[in-house]
C-alpha positions in Angstrom: -8.3 11.3 72.6 -9.3 10.0 69.2 -8.9 13.5 67.7 -5.4 13.8 69.2 -4.4 10.5 67.6 -5.6 11.6 64.2 -3.7 14.9 64.5 -0.5 12.9 65.4 -0.9 10.6 62.3 -1.3 13.6 60.1 1.7 15.3 61.5 3.7 12.1 61.1 2.7 11.8 57.5 3.6 15.4 56.8 7.0 14.7 58.4 7.6 11.7 56.1 6.5 13.7 53.0 8.7 16.6 54.0 11.7 14.3 54.4 11.1 12.8 50.9 10.6 16.2 49.4 13.9 17.4 50.9 15.6 14.4 49.5 13.9 14.9 46.1 15.4 18.5 45.9 18.8 16.9 45.9 17.9 14.3 43.2 17.6 15.5 39.6 17.3 13.8 36.2 18.2 14.9 32.7 16.1 13.5 30.0 17.4 12.8 26.5 16.2 10.7 23.5 18.3 7.6 23.1 17.3 6.9 19.6 14.5 8.9 17.9 12.8 6.7 15.2 11.1 7.3 11.9 7.5 6.3 12.1 5.1 5.2 9.4 2.2 7.7 8.9 0.0 4.7 8.2 1.0 3.0 11.5 -1.2 2.7 14.7 1.4 0.9 16.8 4.6 2.5 15.8 7.7 1.9 18.0 8.9 5.1 19.6 12.5 5.9 20.4 13.6 5.3 24.0 14.0 8.2 26.4 16.8 8.0 29.0 16.7 9.7 32.4 20.2 10.1 33.8 19.8 11.0 37.5 22.2 12.2 40.2 22.1 13.4 43.7 21.5 12.2 47.3 18.7 9.7 47.8 18.5 9.2 51.6 14.8 9.1 52.4 13.8 9.0 48.8 13.5 5.2 48.2 11.4 5.3 45.1 10.1 7.7 42.4 7.0 7.7 40.2 7.1 8.6 36.5 4.4 9.5 34.1 4.9 9.4 30.3 2.6 11.4 28.1 2.5 11.5 24.3 0.9 14.0 21.9 -1.0 11.0 20.4 -2.4 7.8 21.8 0.0 5.3 23.4 -0.8 1.9 21.8 1.6 -0.4 23.6 0.0 -3.8 24.2 -1.9 -4.5 27.4 -0.8 -7.6 29.2 -3.2 -10.2 30.8 -2.4 -8.6 34.2 -3.7 -5.3 32.9 -0.3 -3.7 32.9 1.1 -2.2 29.7 4.1 -3.6 27.9 5.6 -0.2 28.2 8.6 -0.5 30.5 11.2 1.3 32.5 14.6 -0.4 32.8 16.7 0.6 35.9 20.4 1.0 35.4 20.5 -0.8 32.0 20.2 -4.4 33.1 21.9 -6.8 30.6 20.5 -10.1 29.3 20.4 -12.7 32.0 20.2 -10.0 34.7 16.8 -8.6 33.9 14.2 -9.1 36.7 10.5 -8.3 36.6 7.7 -8.7 39.2 7.1 -12.1 37.6 10.4 -13.5 38.8 10.7 -11.4 42.0 9.8 -14.5 44.1 13.2 -16.0 43.4 15.2 -12.9 44.0 15.4 -10.2 46.6 12.7 -7.6 45.9 15.2 -4.8 45.7 16.8 -6.4 42.7 13.8 -5.9 40.4 15.0 -3.7 37.5 12.3 -4.1 34.9 9.0 -2.3 35.6 5.9 -2.3 33.5 3.5 0.7 33.6 -0.2 1.2 33.9 -2.2 2.9 31.2 -3.7 5.9 33.0 -5.1 7.7 30.0 -5.3 7.2 26.2 -2.0 9.0 25.8 -0.4 8.3 29.2 1.4 5.5 31.1 2.4 5.7 34.7 5.3 3.8 36.4 5.1 3.5 40.2 7.7 2.8 42.9 10.9 2.8 40.7 13.9 2.3 43.0 16.4 5.1 43.3 19.4 2.7 43.4 22.5 4.4 42.1 24.4 2.4 39.5 27.9 2.7 38.0 29.3 6.3 38.1 27.0 7.1 41.1 24.1 7.8 38.7 20.7 6.2 38.3 19.6 5.5 34.7 15.9 5.0 33.8 15.3 3.8 30.2 11.7 4.4 29.1 11.1 1.8 26.4 8.4 -0.2 24.6 6.3 2.9 24.0 4.2 2.5 20.8 2.4 5.5 19.3 -0.5 6.0 17.0 1.4 7.9 14.3 -1.6 7.8 11.9 -3.4 10.4 14.1 -0.6 12.9 13.2 -0.3 12.0 9.6 2.1 13.2 6.9 3.1 16.9 7.0 2.2 19.0 3.8 4.8 18.8 1.0 8.0 20.6 1.8 7.2 20.9 5.5 9.2 19.3 8.3 7.7 16.0 9.5 5.2 15.9 12.2 6.9 14.7 15.4 5.8 12.4 18.2 6.7 14.2 21.5 7.1 12.4 24.8 6.8 14.3 28.0 8.1 12.8 31.3 6.9 14.0 34.6 6.9 12.8 38.2 4.6 13.0 41.3 7.5 12.5 43.7 8.8 16.1 43.4 12.3 15.8 42.0 13.6 17.9 39.1 13.5 16.6 35.5 15.6 18.6 33.0 14.4 18.7 29.4 11.2 16.7 30.1 9.9 16.9 26.5 11.7 14.8 23.9 11.1 14.0 20.3 10.8 10.2 20.0 9.6 9.9 16.4 9.2 11.6 13.0 6.1 10.7 11.0 6.7 9.9 7.3 4.9 8.1 4.6 5.8 4.4 4.9 4.6 2.8 1.7 4.5 3.8 -2.0 2.7 1.9 -4.7 2.1 2.1 -8.5 1.1 -0.1 -11.3 2.6 -0.7 -14.7 -0.3 -0.7 -17.2 1.4 0.1 -20.5 1.5 -3.6 -21.6 -1.7 -4.6 -19.6 -4.4 -3.7 -22.0 -6.1 -6.9 -23.2 -8.4 -7.5 -26.1 -11.7 -9.3 -25.5 -11.3 -11.3 -28.7 -7.8 -12.4 -28.1 -7.1 -15.1 -25.4 -4.7 -14.4 -22.6 -2.3 -17.0 -21.2 -0.2 -16.8 -18.0 2.5 -15.1 -20.1 0.3 -12.0 -20.0 0.5 -10.0 -16.9 0.3 -6.7 -15.1 2.9 -5.4 -12.5 2.4 -3.7 -9.1 5.4 -1.8 -7.7 5.6 -1.6 -3.9 8.3 0.3 -2.1 9.0 1.7 1.3 8.9 5.4 1.9 12.1 5.3 4.0 14.8 2.8 4.7 13.3 1.3 7.9 9.6 1.3 6.9 9.7 -2.5 6.2 10.8 -4.4 9.2 11.6 -8.0 10.3 9.5 -9.3 13.2 12.6 -9.5 15.4 16.3 -10.3 15.3 17.1 -13.1 17.7 19.9 -12.0 20.1 19.0 -8.3 19.8 15.6 -7.9 21.4 16.7 -8.2 25.0 19.7 -5.7 25.1 18.8 -2.3 26.4 19.2 0.4 23.7 20.0 -2.0 20.9 19.2 -0.6 17.4 16.9 -3.3 16.0 14.7 -1.7 13.2 12.2 -4.5 14.0 8.4 -4.6 14.6 9.2 -6.1 18.0 10.6 -3.9 20.8 12.4 -4.8 24.1 11.8 -8.3 25.4 13.0 -9.5 28.8 15.7 -12.0 27.8 16.0 -15.6 28.8 18.6 -17.8 27.1 16.2 -19.4 24.6 15.2 -16.0 23.2 18.8 -15.1 22.4 19.1 -17.7 19.7 15.6 -18.1 18.3 12.5 -16.0 17.6 10.3 -15.5 20.6 6.8 -17.0 20.8 3.8 -15.0 19.9 2.5 -13.3 23.0 5.9 -12.6 24.5 5.8 -9.1 26.1 7.3 -6.6 23.7 7.1 -8.9 20.7 5.1 -8.1 17.6 2.9 -10.8 16.0 4.4 -10.5 12.5 7.0 -8.8 10.4 5.8 -6.0 8.2 3.0 -7.1 5.8 1.3 -5.3 2.9 -1.7 -6.2 1.0 -2.6 -5.9 -2.7 -6.4 -5.8 -3.1 -7.7 -6.6 -6.6 -11.3 -5.4 -7.3 -13.6 -5.4 -10.3 -11.9 -8.5 -11.6 -13.7 -9.2 -14.9 -15.7 -12.3 -15.3 -13.8 -15.2 -16.9 -10.4 -13.8 -15.7 -8.0 -15.8 -13.5 -5.2 -14.0 -11.7 -2.4 -15.9 -9.9 -0.1 -13.8 -7.7 3.6 -15.0 -7.4 4.6 -16.8 -4.2 7.5 -14.4 -3.6 9.1 -11.3 -4.9 12.7 -10.3 -4.5 14.0 -6.7 -4.0 17.1 -5.6 -5.8 18.8 -4.9 -2.4 18.2 -8.5 -1.1 14.9 -8.2 0.8 12.1 -10.6 0.0 8.3 -10.4 0.1 6.6 -13.8 0.6 3.0 -14.5 -0.3 1.2 -15.4 3.0 -2.3 -15.7 1.6 -4.5 -15.0 -1.4 -8.3 -15.1 -1.1 -11.1 -13.0 -2.4 -8.8 -10.9 -4.5 -6.6 -10.0 -1.5 -2.9 -11.0 -1.8 -1.0 -10.5 1.5 2.8 -10.4 1.5 5.2 -10.5 4.4 8.7 -9.0 4.5 11.6 -11.3 5.0 15.2 -10.1 5.4 14.4 -6.4 5.4 17.4 -4.2 4.6 17.3 -1.2 7.0 20.1 0.7 5.2 18.5 0.9 1.8 15.1 1.2 0.2 13.3 -2.1 -0.3 11.2 -2.2 -3.5 9.3 -5.0 -5.1 8.0 -5.4 -8.7 5.2 -8.0 -8.2 4.0 -9.4 -11.5 0.5 -11.0 -11.6 -0.1 -13.5 -14.5 -3.5 -13.1 -16.1 -5.4 -15.7 -18.1 -8.8 -16.0 -19.7 -10.5 -17.6 -22.7 -11.8 -15.1 -25.3 -15.5 -15.3 -25.9 -16.8 -11.9 -27.1 -20.3 -13.4 -27.8 -20.8 -14.1 -24.1 -19.0 -10.9 -23.0 -16.1 -12.9 -21.5 -13.9 -11.5 -20.3 -16.0 -8.6 -19.2 -15.0 -5.2 -20.5 -13.5 -2.4 -18.4 -10.7 -1.9 -15.9 -9.6 -4.0 -12.9 -8.5 -1.9 -9.9 -5.7 -2.3 -7.4 -5.2 -0.9 -3.9 -2.1 -1.3 -1.9 -1.7 -0.8 1.9 0.0 -2.1 4.9 -1.6 -5.2 6.6 -3.5 -5.7 8.8 -5.7 -2.6 8.7 -7.7 -1.7 11.8 -9.9 0.9 13.3 -8.6 0.2 16.8 -6.4 3.2 17.6 -5.8 2.8 21.3 -4.0 0.4 23.6 -5.5 -3.1 23.3 -4.9 -6.7 24.6 -3.1 -9.5 22.8 -6.2 -10.3 20.7 -5.6 -7.2 18.7 -2.6 -7.5 16.3 0.7 -5.6 16.4 1.6 -4.1 14.1 -1.6 -2.6 12.7 -2.3 0.2 10.3 -5.0 2.5 8.8 -5.8 2.1 5.1 -4.6 5.1 3.2 -4.6 3.4 -0.3 -5.7 5.1 -3.5 -7.2 3.1 -6.4 -4.9 2.2 -9.2 -5.6 0.6 -12.6 -4.2 -3.0 -12.9 -5.3 -3.8 -16.5 -8.1 -3.1 -18.9 -10.1 -5.4 -21.2 -11.0 -3.6 -24.4 -13.6 -4.6 -27.0 -12.1 -5.6 -30.3 -12.8 -2.9 -32.9 -11.7 -1.2 -36.1 -12.0 2.5 -37.0 -11.9 3.2 -40.7 -11.6 6.7 -42.3 -13.2 7.3 -45.7 -11.6 10.7 -46.5 -14.0 11.6 -49.3 -17.7 10.6 -49.8 -20.0 12.4 -52.2 -23.6 12.2 -53.2 -24.1 15.6 -55.0 -24.0 16.9 -58.6 -24.8 13.5 -60.0 -22.1 11.6 -58.1 -22.6 8.8 -55.7 -20.2 6.7 -53.5 -20.2 3.0 -53.1 -19.0 1.9 -49.7 -17.7 -1.6 -48.8 -16.5 -2.8 -45.4 -15.0 -6.3 -45.1 -14.7 -8.2 -41.8 -11.4 -10.1 -42.2 -11.1 -11.5 -38.7 -11.2 -14.9 -40.4 -7.9 -15.4 -42.2 -5.6 -18.2 -43.4 -3.0 -17.4 -40.7 -4.8 -18.6 -37.6 -1.8 -18.0 -35.3 -2.6 -14.2 -35.3 -4.5 -14.8 -32.2 -7.9 -13.1 -32.7 -11.1 -15.1 -32.9 -13.4 -14.7 -35.8 -15.8 -12.0 -34.7 -18.9 -10.2 -35.9 -20.4 -6.9 -35.1 -22.2 -3.8 -36.4 -20.5 -0.7 -37.9 -21.5 2.9 -37.0 -21.0 5.4 -39.8 -20.5 9.0 -38.8 -20.5 11.7 -41.5 -18.8 15.2 -41.4 -19.3 17.8 -44.1 -22.0 19.4 -46.2 -25.4 17.8 -45.7 -24.2 15.4 -43.0 -26.9 13.3 -41.3 -27.9 14.6 -37.9 -27.0 11.3 -36.3 -24.7 8.4 -37.1 -26.0 5.5 -39.2 -25.6 2.0 -37.7 -25.8 -1.2 -39.8 -29.0 -3.1 -39.2 -27.3 -6.4 -38.8 -23.8 -7.5 -37.6 -21.2 -7.9 -40.3 -20.2 -11.6 -40.0 -16.6 -12.7 -40.1 -15.6 -13.4 -43.7 -18.2 -11.2 -45.3 -18.5 -7.7 -46.6 -21.1 -5.0 -46.0 -22.0 -2.7 -48.9 -24.1 0.4 -49.3 -24.4 3.7 -51.2 -24.0 7.2 -49.9 -27.3 8.0 -51.5 -28.9 5.4 -49.2 -27.3 6.3 -45.9 -26.4 10.0 -46.4 -28.3 11.5 -49.4 -27.1 14.9 -50.5 -23.9 14.6 -48.5 -20.3 15.5 -49.4 -17.4 15.2 -47.0 -15.6 12.5 -45.0 -16.9 9.5 -43.0 -15.7 7.4 -40.1 -16.8 3.8 -39.8 -16.5 2.3 -36.2 -16.9 -1.4 -36.4 -17.2 -3.8 -33.4 -14.7 -6.3 -34.8 -11.0 -6.5 -35.3 -9.3 -6.4 -38.8 -12.0 -4.5 -40.7 -11.0 -3.0 -44.1 -12.9 -0.6 -46.3 -13.1 0.4 -50.0 -14.9 3.4 -51.6 -15.8 3.9 -55.3 -17.0 7.3 -56.4 -18.8 7.6 -59.8 -21.3 9.6 -61.7 -22.7 6.6 -63.4 -24.5 4.5 -60.7 -28.0 3.6 -61.9 -27.9 5.4 -65.3 -25.8 7.1 -67.9 -23.1 9.4 -66.7 -20.0 11.1 -67.9 -17.8 8.1 -67.1 -16.0 9.7 -64.2 -15.0 7.3 -61.4 -12.4 6.8 -58.7 -11.8 4.1 -56.0 -9.6 4.1 -52.9 -8.9 2.1 -49.8 -10.2 3.4 -46.4 -7.5 4.3 -43.9 -7.2 2.2 -40.8 -7.0 4.3 -37.7 -4.8 2.4 -35.2 -6.1 2.0 -31.7 -3.2 2.6 -29.2 -5.0 0.7 -26.5 -5.1 -2.5 -28.4 -2.4 -5.1 -28.4 -0.7 -5.4 -31.8 -1.3 -8.6 -33.7 1.6 -11.0 -33.9 3.5 -10.0 -37.1 3.7 -12.5 -40.0 7.3 -13.3 -40.9 8.4 -10.9 -43.5 5.6 -8.5 -42.8 6.3 -4.8 -42.7 4.2 -4.6 -39.5 6.7 -5.6 -36.8 5.7 -3.2 -34.0 2.7 -2.1 -31.9 -0.1 0.1 -33.2 1.1 3.5 -34.4 -0.3 6.7 -32.9 -1.5 8.0 -36.3 -3.1 6.8 -39.5 -1.7 3.8 -41.3 -2.6 1.1 -43.7 -0.8 -1.6 -41.8 -3.8 -3.9 -41.2 
């Protein structure tokens, strides 16, 4: 008897499945992308475009359908406290005020529920169960698949000149009805952020103090017009299919959410607008950098400073402009007190790296404790500014110590002067003499002691380069050095009375900041690229 009952139950189940399958054969859906979106290649939680299923046919005996959405990358829609995903299916385009989820089903008839959240069934898959087959206006049923977030960073930017890598969404069902065009492109992956630094005027001299008027500039711009986004636009987050260009996606609307920003944690809402970070590293000792509190874009967007700590400046976008490229020139004032004797500020370059914020290594769907949006760090190091040692390079074009001739060499350290306002501190340092020509010493000669400011170093070619004839460079570790040479055949004894003197040529250093010109001086511009006697 028991076996007979089991057989009857099996037969009854098969009959029900057969009836549903027969109904499913008369029910078909056409899939189409409602609004494919551009996605940031740096993004882990990029909003995907909606997919619409427009379904027609007879539904007697087919009271519900199941849908499974699969991407070619991880689905990163946020997981709710219930364990369900924020990924949703809207049935028959419910308008604000008429949107019902399982949370408010207790106050409405169950068959009125029209917002369904899915279950994450695989890293790249979400399944929606028991969607009603209720026909709406035009005798069709419309299913909008929304709130799908994708890990676009796993696909990356296509090689130069190639078409963008696409995020593909495939829709399938376990309830046996036909889905036409089940695979749809819901996103194109493009670089979202570009950055560069302006360093031409950001080379500082260690011996010249820097005030807040000195600065370096970081240029930050979006790679496409909707890469920078507001958090949400009140009144636009709860309308099915509304084009928002926001970090937030669809949110079930209640009246309060139509006039003001939704609270953090609202299903479908992002935690912040787009943020980017400027990371400053290798900041020289003694240097203070103060980032600006805000930066405007020429097209009306604004980037506001959210925090600055440990060399990391985080900016958040306000009033993003989705129809033009937002760009920000962010100027960082730099200040320090010159103290070459204590190596302050330190020599070398300060580096900059720019990326979206926050960065994360969590590339799968996660609960509310993990931020949305989040990104991978794809930044490359840039040079912010450089601190250069003060120096002077002098060229002595002819030095001789052969055939009875000798050359007297004098190098004066004139970093102490009556002008004061020229900016440089009095300095001291050694000079390295490098000889080129016949009989040149095998290695450079360095003065035994530093040449103090306001003094002159003197020597003879016969002392530092005996038997030499050619030219010589003197590289001195102080600013505003000057040289004089005197060639004669009469040093130390009778000669023929032949002698000649000349001034050494100052070789300008293009990395150094020009001294402030004295009124009426011929030197009114920056250092020249060639030889000159301007100093």
